[in-house]
TORMAR-146391 format. One record per residue (C-alpha): residue in three letters; x, y, z. Coordinates in steps of 0.1 Angstrom, whole numbers, plus 5000, padded with zeros to 4 digits. Example, Ala and Ser with C-alpha at 12.3 -4.5 7.8 and 13.67 -1.06 7.14 Angstrom:
(Ala, (5123, 4955, 5078))
(Ser, (5137, 4989, 5071))
END
This chain:
(Met, (5158, 4967, 4638))
(Ile, (5191, 4985, 4650))
(Phe, (5168, 5015, 4660))
(Phe, (5146, 4990, 4680))
(Lys, (5177, 4977, 4697))
(Lys, (5191, 5013, 4706))
(His, (5157, 5023, 4720))
(Ile, (5145, 4989, 4735))
(Asn, (5138, 5007, 4769))
(Ile, (5118, 5034, 4755))
(Phe, (5097, 5008, 4737))
(Ile, (5093, 4986, 4768))
(Phe, (5084, 5015, 4789))
(Ser, (5057, 5026, 4762))
(Ile, (5043, 4992, 4764))
(Leu, (5038, 4991, 4800))
(Ala, (5023, 5025, 4803))
(Gly, (5000, 5014, 4776))
(Ile, (4991, 4983, 4796))
(Ala, (4988, 5001, 4828))
(Phe, (4965, 5030, 4813))
(Phe, (4944, 5003, 4795))
(Val, (4939, 4984, 4830))
(Phe, (4934, 5014, 4855))
(Tyr, (4922, 5042, 4833))
(Lys, (4889, 5042, 4851))
(Thr, (4907, 5052, 4884))
(Leu, (4914, 5086, 4867))
(Phe, (4877, 5094, 4872))
(Phe, (4872, 5078, 4907))
(Gly, (4876, 5110, 4925))
(Phe, (4882, 5117, 4963))
(Phe, (4873, 5091, 4992))
(Ser, (4873, 5095, 5028))
(Asp, (4909, 5103, 5042))
(Asp, (4915, 5119, 5010))
(Tyr, (4895, 5149, 5019))
(His, (4913, 5151, 5053))
(Phe, (4946, 5154, 5035))
(Leu, (4931, 5181, 5013))
(Tyr, (4919, 5201, 5041))
(Ile, (4951, 5200, 5062))
(Thr, (4970, 5208, 5030))
(Ala, (4947, 5236, 5022))
(Thr, (4950, 5253, 5057))
(Gln, (4984, 5245, 5067))
(Asp, (5011, 5272, 5075))
(Ser, (5040, 5256, 5064))
(Val, (5046, 5222, 5046))
(Trp, (5081, 5218, 5067))
(Lys, (5062, 5217, 5100))
(Tyr, (5056, 5178, 5091))
(Leu, (5093, 5172, 5101))
(Phe, (5083, 5179, 5136))
(Thr, (5046, 5166, 5138))
(Asn, (5029, 5134, 5124))
(Asn, (5013, 5135, 5089))
(Val, (4981, 5156, 5099))
(Gly, (5001, 5182, 5118))
(Glu, (4996, 5168, 5153))
(Ala, (5022, 5166, 5179))
(Val, (5018, 5131, 5191))
(Gly, (5005, 5096, 5178))
(Gly, (4995, 5089, 5140))
(Ser, (5020, 5085, 5114))
(Tyr, (5051, 5100, 5106))
(Gly, (5062, 5107, 5070))
(Pro, (5068, 5141, 5062))
(Met, (5080, 5135, 5025))
(Leu, (5042, 5124, 5019))
(Asn, (5032, 5157, 5030))
(Ile, (5055, 5174, 5006))
(Phe, (5045, 5152, 4976))
(Phe, (5009, 5162, 4986))
(Thr, (5015, 5198, 4988))
(Ile, (5033, 5200, 4955))
(Gln, (5001, 5181, 4939))
(Tyr, (4978, 5207, 4957))
(Lys, (4997, 5235, 4944))
(Leu, (4995, 5223, 4909))
(Phe, (4962, 5206, 4910))
(Gly, (4940, 5222, 4938))
(Ser, (4909, 5198, 4945))
(His, (4908, 5183, 4909))
(Ala, (4911, 5145, 4916))
(Phe, (4918, 5135, 4881))
(Trp, (4954, 5146, 4884))
(Tyr, (4959, 5133, 4917))
(His, (4951, 5100, 4901))
(Ala, (4973, 5105, 4871))
(Val, (5002, 5110, 4894))
(Thr, (4997, 5078, 4910))
(Leu, (4992, 5060, 4877))
(Ile, (5023, 5075, 4862))
(Ser, (5043, 5065, 4894))
(Tyr, (5029, 5029, 4889))
(Val, (5043, 5027, 4855))
(Val, (5078, 5039, 4865))
(Thr, (5078, 5014, 4893))
(Ala, (5069, 4986, 4868))
(Phe, (5097, 4997, 4845))
(Val, (5124, 4998, 4871))
(Ile, (5113, 4963, 4881))
(Tyr, (5118, 4955, 4845))
(Leu, (5152, 4969, 4848))
(Phe, (5162, 4953, 4880))
(Ser, (5146, 4920, 4868))
(Thr, (5166, 4919, 4836))
(Arg, (5199, 4929, 4852))
(Ile, (5198, 4901, 4879))
(Ser, (5186, 4875, 4854))
(Lys, (5201, 4888, 4821))
(Asn, (5170, 4881, 4804))
(Lys, (5147, 4906, 4789))
(Leu, (5118, 4883, 4789))
(Val, (5120, 4875, 4826))
(Gly, (5122, 4914, 4832))
(Phe, (5091, 4920, 4809))
(Phe, (5069, 4894, 4824))
(Ser, (5079, 4906, 4860))
(Ala, (5066, 4941, 4852))
(Val, (5036, 4929, 4834))
(Leu, (5025, 4906, 4862))
(Phe, (5032, 4936, 4885))
(Ile, (5008, 4959, 4866))
(Phe, (4981, 4931, 4866))
(Leu, (4984, 4921, 4900))
(His, (4949, 4922, 4914))
(Asn, (4959, 4933, 4951))
(His, (4971, 4966, 4938))
(Val, (4936, 4981, 4931))
(Glu, (4931, 4997, 4965))
(Ala, (4966, 5014, 4962))
(Ile, (4960, 5027, 4928))
(Ser, (4925, 5037, 4933))
(Trp, (4926, 5057, 4966))
(Ile, (4946, 5087, 4968))
(Ala, (4952, 5088, 5006))
(Val, (4974, 5058, 5006))
(Gln, (4999, 5072, 4977))
(Thr, (5025, 5069, 5004))
(His, (5025, 5033, 4996))
(Ile, (5030, 5042, 4958))
(Phe, (5057, 5068, 4962))
(Ala, (5078, 5049, 4991))
(Thr, (5077, 5015, 4968))
(Leu, (5088, 5035, 4937))
(Phe, (5118, 5050, 4955))
(Phe, (5124, 5017, 4974))
(Met, (5128, 4999, 4940))
(Leu, (5146, 5027, 4922))
(Gly, (5171, 5027, 4949))
(Leu, (5176, 4992, 4951))
(Tyr, (5184, 4992, 4915))
(Leu, (5207, 5019, 4916))
(Tyr, (5225, 5003, 4945))
(Tyr, (5225, 4970, 4924))
(Val, (5242, 4987, 4896))
(Tyr, (5268, 5005, 4920))
(Val, (5279, 4972, 4932))
(Leu, (5284, 4957, 4899))
(Glu, (5299, 4988, 4882))
(His, (5313, 5008, 4912))
(Arg, (5299, 5041, 4897))
(Lys, (5301, 5061, 4930))
(Trp, (5272, 5087, 4920))
(Phe, (5248, 5057, 4918))
(Tyr, (5258, 5051, 4955))
(Ala, (5250, 5086, 4962))
(Leu, (5218, 5085, 4943))
(Ala, (5208, 5055, 4961))
(Phe, (5213, 5070, 4995))
(Ile, (5194, 5100, 4988))
(Ile, (5166, 5079, 4972))
(Met, (5164, 5056, 5003))
(Thr, (5161, 5086, 5023))
(Ile, (5131, 5098, 5004))
(Ser, (5116, 5063, 5006))
(Ile, (5119, 5060, 5042))
(Phe, (5107, 5096, 5051))
(Thr, (5076, 5087, 5029))
(Lys, (5068, 5054, 5047))
(Glu, (5085, 5037, 5077))
(Ser, (5082, 5003, 5057))
(Ala, (5111, 5012, 5037))
(Ile, (5132, 5006, 5069))
(Met, (5139, 4970, 5053))
(Phe, (5159, 4989, 5025))
(Leu, (5192, 4983, 5047))
(Pro, (5189, 4945, 5050))
(Ile, (5181, 4941, 5014))
(Leu, (5210, 4962, 5004))
(Phe, (5233, 4937, 5024))
(Leu, (5215, 4908, 5007))
(Ile, (5226, 4927, 4972))
(Glu, (5263, 4927, 4987))
(Ile, (5263, 4891, 4997))
(Phe, (5247, 4876, 4966))
(Phe, (5259, 4900, 4939))
(Cys, (5293, 4913, 4950))
(Lys, (5320, 4890, 4938))
(Ser, (5343, 4877, 4964))
(Ser, (5381, 4879, 4960))
(Arg, (5387, 4844, 4972))
(Arg, (5367, 4828, 4946))
(Asn, (5382, 4846, 4917))
(Ser, (5412, 4834, 4898))
(Pro, (5430, 4855, 4885))
(Pro, (5420, 4878, 4913))
(Ala, (5396, 4907, 4906))
(Pro, (5391, 4938, 4929))
(Leu, (5360, 4937, 4950))
(Cys, (5329, 4942, 4928))
(Ser, (5349, 4948, 4897))
(Thr, (5330, 4967, 4870))
(Glu, (5308, 4950, 4842))
(Arg, (5318, 4982, 4822))
(Ser, (5356, 4979, 4824))
(Gln, (5353, 4943, 4817))
(Arg, (5331, 4948, 4785))
(Ser, (5357, 4975, 4774))
(Leu, (5384, 4951, 4776))
(Gln, (5367, 4922, 4760))
(Lys, (5360, 4945, 4728))
(Arg, (5397, 4952, 4726))
(Gly, (5406, 4916, 4731))
(Glu, (5425, 4921, 4761))
(Lys, (5426, 4902, 4797))
(Glu, (5419, 4920, 4826))
(Val, (5448, 4921, 4849))
(Val, (5444, 4940, 4882))
(Pro, (5465, 4939, 4912))
(Pro, (5450, 4928, 4944))
(Ser, (5431, 4954, 4963))
(Leu, (5432, 4961, 5001))
(Ser, (5401, 4939, 5005))
(Gln, (5420, 4910, 4990))
(Glu, (5451, 4916, 5011))
(Arg, (5429, 4910, 5042))
(Gly, (5410, 4884, 5027))
(Leu, (5372, 4877, 5037))
(Gly, (5375, 4897, 5067))
(Gly, (5386, 4926, 5046))
(Glu, (5357, 4923, 5023))
(Leu, (5333, 4923, 5050))
(His, (5348, 4954, 5064))
(Val, (5341, 4971, 5031))
(Arg, (5308, 4960, 5029))
(Val, (5300, 4972, 5063))
(Leu, (5315, 5005, 5059))
(Arg, (5294, 5010, 5027))
(Met, (5263, 5003, 5050))
(Ile, (5269, 5029, 5076))
(Pro, (5255, 5059, 5059))
(Phe, (5223, 5040, 5054))
(Ala, (5224, 5026, 5088))
(Leu, (5227, 5063, 5103))
(Met, (5201, 5077, 5081))
(Ile, (5176, 5049, 5093))
(Ile, (5186, 5058, 5132))
(Ile, (5179, 5094, 5124))
(Phe, (5146, 5088, 5111))
(Leu, (5136, 5063, 5137))
(Val, (5148, 5089, 5165))
(Ala, (5126, 5115, 5148))
(Arg, (5097, 5090, 5145))
(Phe, (5099, 5082, 5182))
(Ser, (5101, 5120, 5193))
(Val, (5071, 5126, 5173))
(Val, (5046, 5097, 5175))
(Gly, (5060, 5081, 5208))
(Tyr, (5070, 5048, 5193))
(Val, (5095, 5031, 5172))
(Ala, (5080, 4995, 5165))
(Gly, (5044, 4990, 5151))
(Tyr, (5021, 5013, 5138))
(Tyr, (4996, 5041, 5150))
(Ala, (4967, 5017, 5158))
(Asn, (4991, 4990, 5175))
(Gln, (5023, 5000, 5189))
(Asp, (5029, 4964, 5203))
(Ala, (5059, 4948, 5188))
(Gly, (5056, 4919, 5210))
(Leu, (5064, 4883, 5203))
(Asp, (5030, 4871, 5192))
(Leu, (5044, 4851, 5167))
(Leu, (5014, 4832, 5157))
(Thr, (4994, 4863, 5147))
(Lys, (5025, 4877, 5128))
(Ala, (5029, 4844, 5111))
(Lys, (4991, 4844, 5102))
(Met, (4995, 4878, 5087))
(Phe, (5027, 4866, 5066))
(Val, (5006, 4837, 5054))
(Glu, (4977, 4858, 5043))
(Leu, (4999, 4883, 5027))
(Ser, (5015, 4854, 5006))
(Val, (4979, 4838, 4997))
(Asn, (4968, 4873, 4987))
(Met, (4993, 4875, 4958))
(Ile, (4973, 4850, 4942))
(Phe, (4939, 4851, 4956))
(Ser, (4912, 4878, 4966))
(Trp, (4889, 4879, 4995))
(Pro, (4869, 4854, 5004))
(Leu, (4895, 4830, 4991))
(Arg, (4923, 4848, 5007))
(Thr, (4909, 4844, 5041))
(Leu, (4896, 4809, 5036))
(Met, (4929, 4795, 5025))
(Ser, (4949, 4814, 5052))
(Glu, (4928, 4798, 5079))
(Trp, (4928, 4765, 5063))
(Phe, (4965, 4765, 5062))
(Phe, (4967, 4773, 5099))
(Asp, (4943, 4746, 5106))
(His, (4967, 4721, 5086))
(Lys, (5000, 4733, 5099))
(Ile, (5018, 4702, 5088))
(Ile, (5009, 4709, 5053))
(Leu, (5016, 4745, 5057))
(Gly, (5053, 4736, 5068))
(Leu, (5055, 4711, 5038))
(Cys, (5045, 4742, 5016))
(Gly, (5072, 4761, 5028))
(Leu, (5099, 4734, 5026))
(Leu, (5088, 4729, 4990))
(Ile, (5093, 4766, 4984))
(Leu, (5128, 4764, 4997))
(Phe, (5136, 4731, 4979))
(Val, (5123, 4746, 4946))
(Thr, (5143, 4778, 4952))
(His, (5176, 4760, 4956))
(Phe, (5172, 4731, 4931))
(Ala, (5149, 4745, 4902))
(Ser, (5178, 4761, 4883))
(Lys, (5213, 4762, 4893))
(Lys, (5219, 4790, 4869))
(Tyr, (5196, 4814, 4890))
(Arg, (5201, 4799, 4922))
(Lys, (5215, 4830, 4939))
(Gln, (5191, 4854, 4922))
(Leu, (5161, 4831, 4935))
(Trp, (5175, 4832, 4970))
(Phe, (5180, 4869, 4969))
(Leu, (5144, 4878, 4959))
(Leu, (5129, 4850, 4982))
(Leu, (5148, 4863, 5012))
(Ser, (5138, 4900, 5002))
(Tyr, (5103, 4891, 4999))
(Gly, (5105, 4878, 5037))
(Leu, (5124, 4908, 5047))
(Ala, (5101, 4934, 5030))
(Ser, (5070, 4917, 5045))
(Leu, (5082, 4922, 5082))
(Pro, (5068, 4958, 5087))
(Phe, (5034, 4945, 5074))
(Ile, (5030, 4915, 5096))
(Phe, (5018, 4937, 5125))
(Leu, (4988, 4950, 5104))
(Met, (4957, 4930, 5097))
(Tyr, (4935, 4925, 5066))
(Asn, (4897, 4932, 5070))
(Pro, (4884, 4897, 5072))
(Phe, (4852, 4906, 5054))
(Asn, (4864, 4922, 5021))
(Asp, (4894, 4933, 5002))
(Ser, (4901, 4962, 5024))
(Gly, (4939, 4963, 5034))
(Glu, (4955, 4948, 5003))
(Arg, (4976, 4980, 5000))
(Tyr, (4998, 4962, 5027))
(Ala, (5008, 4936, 4998))
(Tyr, (5019, 4965, 4977))
(Leu, (5057, 4967, 4984))
(Val, (5058, 4933, 4991))
(Ser, (5047, 4922, 4956))
(Ile, (5077, 4938, 4938))
(Phe, (5100, 4908, 4950))
(Phe, (5070, 4884, 4945))
(Val, (5065, 4892, 4908))
(Met, (5103, 4887, 4901))
(Tyr, (5107, 4856, 4919))
(Val, (5077, 4839, 4902))
(Ser, (5089, 4850, 4869))
(Leu, (5126, 4840, 4872))
(Leu, (5116, 4806, 4891))
(Leu, (5093, 4797, 4860))
(Tyr, (5117, 4805, 4835))
(Gly, (5144, 4787, 4853))
(Ile, (5124, 4755, 4853))
(Phe, (5117, 4757, 4817))
(Glu, (5147, 4772, 4804))
(Lys, (5164, 4738, 4792))
(Val, (5132, 4724, 4781))
(Thr, (5125, 4722, 4744))
(Tyr, (5100, 4751, 4738))
(Gly, (5106, 4762, 4772))
(Arg, (5104, 4799, 4765))
(Ile, (5070, 4792, 4750))
(Tyr, (5058, 4772, 4778))
(Phe, (5071, 4799, 4804))
(Ser, (5053, 4826, 4782))
(Ile, (5020, 4805, 4783))
(Leu, (5022, 4801, 4821))
(Met, (5028, 4838, 4828))
(Ile, (5000, 4848, 4806))
(Ile, (4977, 4823, 4826))
(Phe, (4989, 4836, 4856))
(Ile, (4985, 4874, 4844))
(Ser, (4949, 4866, 4832))
(Phe, (4939, 4847, 4865))
(Ser, (4948, 4878, 4882))
(Tyr, (4930, 4904, 4861))
(Val, (4897, 4882, 4864))
(Gln, (4901, 4891, 4901))
(Leu, (4912, 4927, 4894))
(Ser, (4883, 4937, 4872))
(Pro, (4853, 4935, 4898))
(Lys, (4875, 4954, 4924))
(Leu, (4875, 4983, 4899))
(Gly, (4839, 4982, 4899))
(His, (4835, 4983, 4935))
(Trp, (4853, 5015, 4938))
(Gln, (4833, 5028, 4908))
(Ala, (4802, 5019, 4926))
(Ala, (4814, 5033, 4958))
(Gly, (4822, 5068, 4939))
(Asp, (4785, 5066, 4927))
(Val, (4772, 5065, 4964))
(Arg, (4797, 5091, 4974))
(Asp, (4784, 5116, 4949))
(Ala, (4747, 5108, 4958))
(Ile, (4754, 5117, 4993))
(Phe, (4767, 5151, 4980))
(Asn, (4740, 5158, 4957))
(Gln, (4714, 5151, 4983))
(Phe, (4733, 5176, 5008))
(Ser, (4733, 5203, 4982))
(Leu, (4695, 5197, 4978))
(His, (4686, 5198, 5015))
(Asp, (4679, 5232, 5029))
(Phe, (4701, 5235, 5057))
(Lys, (4703, 5266, 5081))
(Asn, (4734, 5283, 5093))
(Asn, (4726, 5274, 5130))
(Asp, (4721, 5236, 5122))
(Phe, (4741, 5212, 5145))
(Ile, (4743, 5182, 5123))
(Val, (4749, 5146, 5141))
(Phe, (4760, 5121, 5115))
(Val, (4756, 5083, 5120))
(Gly, (4752, 5053, 5097))
(Leu, (4773, 5068, 5068))
(Pro, (4787, 5041, 5044))
(Asp, (4822, 5031, 5054))
(Asn, (4830, 5010, 5024))
(Met, (4816, 4989, 4995))
(Glu, (4834, 4955, 4992))
(Gly, (4865, 4970, 5007))
(Ala, (4864, 5002, 4986))
(Glu, (4863, 5032, 5008))
(Val, (4835, 5056, 5007))
(Met, (4831, 5081, 5035))
(Arg, (4840, 5065, 5069))
(Asn, (4864, 5097, 5077))
(Ala, (4865, 5135, 5069))
(Ile, (4827, 5141, 5062))
(Trp, (4833, 5177, 5075))
(Glu, (4863, 5183, 5051))
(Ala, (4844, 5166, 5023))
(Leu, (4813, 5189, 5026))
(Tyr, (4840, 5219, 5027))
(Phe, (4853, 5209, 4992))
(Glu, (4821, 5193, 4977))
(Ser, (4794, 5217, 4987))
(Asn, (4787, 5255, 4993))
(Leu, (4779, 5248, 5028))
(Gly, (4815, 5255, 5041))
(Tyr, (4828, 5240, 5071))
(Ile, (4797, 5230, 5091))
(Ser, (4793, 5223, 5129))
(Gly, (4783, 5191, 5141))
(Glu, (4795, 5154, 5154))
(Arg, (4802, 5122, 5136))
(Leu, (4792, 5091, 5155))
(Pro, (4816, 5063, 5146))
(Phe, (4789, 5039, 5136))
(Tyr, (4787, 5029, 5098))
(Ile, (4770, 5007, 5072))
(Glu, (4788, 4984, 5048))
(Pro, (4763, 4981, 5018))
(Lys, (4771, 4952, 4994))
(Arg, (4776, 4962, 4958))
(Glu, (4744, 4941, 4946))
(Asp, (4724, 4964, 4973))
(Val, (4736, 4997, 4960))
(Phe, (4712, 5024, 4962))
(Lys, (4686, 5001, 4981))
(Ser, (4673, 5009, 5016))
(Val, (4692, 4985, 5041))
(Leu, (4680, 5001, 5074))
(Thr, (4650, 5021, 5087))
(Ile, (4649, 5044, 5117))
(Glu, (4626, 5037, 5151))
(Lys, (4618, 5065, 5175))
(Lys, (4612, 5045, 5208))
(Thr, (4608, 5076, 5230))
(Glu, (4612, 5112, 5225))
(Asn, (4649, 5111, 5233))
(Ile, (4659, 5077, 5221))
(Val, (4663, 5068, 5184))
(Arg, (4673, 5035, 5170))
(Leu, (4686, 5027, 5133))
(Val, (4676, 4987, 5126))
(Pro, (4683, 4968, 5093))
(Ile, (4653, 4961, 5072))
(Lys, (4665, 4925, 5072))
(Glu, (4660, 4912, 5108))
(Asn, (4693, 4907, 5124))
(Asp, (4713, 4917, 5094))
(Arg, (4748, 4928, 5104))
(Val, (4749, 4960, 5083))
(Phe, (4764, 4980, 5109))
(Thr, (4803, 4985, 5118))
(Gly, (4824, 5006, 5143))
(Phe, (4826, 5012, 5180))
(Arg, (4808, 4991, 5207))
(Thr, (4799, 5027, 5223))
(Phe, (4804, 5063, 5220))
(Glu, (4796, 5090, 5241))
(Phe, (4796, 5129, 5240))
(Pro, (4775, 5154, 5259))
(Leu, (4746, 5155, 5236))
(Val, (4742, 5118, 5231))
(His, (4752, 5082, 5242))
(Thr, (4753, 5057, 5214))
(Gln, (4757, 5019, 5215))
(Met, (4760, 4992, 5190))
(Asp, (4732, 4963, 5195))
(Asn, (4746, 4930, 5196))
(Phe, (4780, 4941, 5190))
(Gln, (4804, 4913, 5178))
(Ile, (4842, 4920, 5181))
(Tyr, (4853, 4900, 5150))
(Gly, (4845, 4925, 5123))
(Asn, (4832, 4950, 5149))
(Ser, (4798, 4945, 5135))
(Gly, (4761, 4949, 5149))
(Thr, (4724, 4948, 5141))
(Gly, (4715, 4981, 5152))
(Val, (4726, 5014, 5164))
(Thr, (4707, 5030, 5196))
(Met, (4713, 5067, 5204))
(Thr, (4700, 5083, 5236))
(Phe, (4699, 5122, 5237))
(Asp, (4703, 5140, 5267))
(Gln, (4674, 5164, 5271))
(Asp, (4690, 5189, 5289))
(Glu, (4719, 5191, 5262))
(Leu, (4692, 5194, 5236))
(Glu, (4677, 5224, 5255))
(Lys, (4710, 5241, 5257))
(Tyr, (4714, 5239, 5219))
(Arg, (4679, 5256, 5216))
(Glu, (4686, 5283, 5240))
(Gln, (4718, 5289, 5217))
(Gly, (4694, 5292, 5187))
(Lys, (4708, 5259, 5173))
(Glu, (4687, 5233, 5157))
(Val, (4702, 5196, 5161))
(Val, (4696, 5174, 5128))
(Leu, (4704, 5136, 5128))
(Ala, (4717, 5127, 5093))
(Tyr, (4721, 5091, 5083))
(Phe, (4724, 5070, 5050))
(Asp, (4699, 5040, 5047))
(Gly, (4717, 5025, 5018))
(Lys, (4695, 5044, 4992))
(Glu, (4697, 5079, 5003))
(Met, (4707, 5105, 5029))
(Asn, (4680, 5112, 5055))
(Phe, (4678, 5145, 5077))
(Ile, (4655, 5146, 5110))
(Arg, (4654, 5176, 5130))
(Leu, (4653, 5167, 5168))
END
């Protein structure tokens, strides 16, 4: 028992690691998907990883996303593992376990209760909306940024309580790593200030007076010797509340300066400060942003389609939505006087952490986009665990009731998590089938391949929307082949995996059309139109909501075809019909 108490953290870490690997071990064998191959290719062909300090994360001079630390992390992995996906997934899973463990440490410290900390970490591991972030290597940016975000908060919290200066320095370094990995970590600063407000003791409320944020360590040492703590008033005490605020603001300055440096660097590279690469508009469309906040919150409990349906229902019944918001505020304040400040801190931190993501959108037709909830979820799991514990703490057998409720919540999340892993596994099977069929086809060196109808995703699990050229470079012996990818894709359902969902019609010698086998079935997604000199392409019966259509019509330019033939090139149309790849020479 003494050994157990001394090594409790090692024991808890081992349990969390065991749980995480039990739940997500299948992801180790998922391989690469879509954008993963793009990152592999630019990493394999880059001159220097340090260039990403002055470019976006794919090496371009404008637009895109800025996060040079992600490129550094990915380069380290590529140097160690090459193109072996297993080890990239292992790094993701280990990072996931460490994040859960830091959540345990932080939640335990603020609640002074290991049971609350343990259930916070376990709920984090089982949260169903983490599947996308864990399964898709290209979004490791969320995994790494959240890990360092959580670790930085924990270190700063310890600094505030114990005033160990090297914890402050470490928190600063780790915050810098986090924000240069993913811009969403910009909310680190206001959440640090919340830590100062809620957990830094005010000299005006202490009698006898204690120094600003007096150390827990010194207090424990004095208690062991049976002495009382007598400390002369600090400078901040002499100045009163204004002095305390002054000290707290001073401590924020290095963090604020680093965030300004990041924003300046980001603007100089990608050309915008607020928003993201697909939408740089940070306007006051509050309704759209409020909808995204509600959907983020609903997604903590429900997957698609309930996520979408419930979010829309709440906005159709705004009075009920408002009452639910008021109820959350009421419960936060009155559920537990003992944990009131901790609950307010977690709730406000949840709101702040969600702000960078309200500019984004979920896919309304599947689970795609759930990675946006990953960072926000760290505060959700701690808030829920502490709230339920606070409600039942003074009830007879309250710890048992609390544990039962948490187990029910965790089980409900796991029931939703398991099918999502199945979607990613099926997506991997489709990807592998595509590569196998490419390796069996007799391509010529002068073939110019036009791709259309590649599988975008399967129930939200990525397949091959992007980076087909890079994928073939790594997964076949064809090298980097020439051609064009038309941005028109299919979204096969899992129940239809390896079943033909479309066929091809040749209307004239130069006009080719892909149509669904089921009439008017919206199996296509992508752009409304796309054009390059060889072919003009349009989506039939295009619908903006979901960017879907019932067919794809391609009109090839006869003169351009002749030019290719004169150059000794043959144009090959390559499309996936839901069952297999098809290759047609034009």
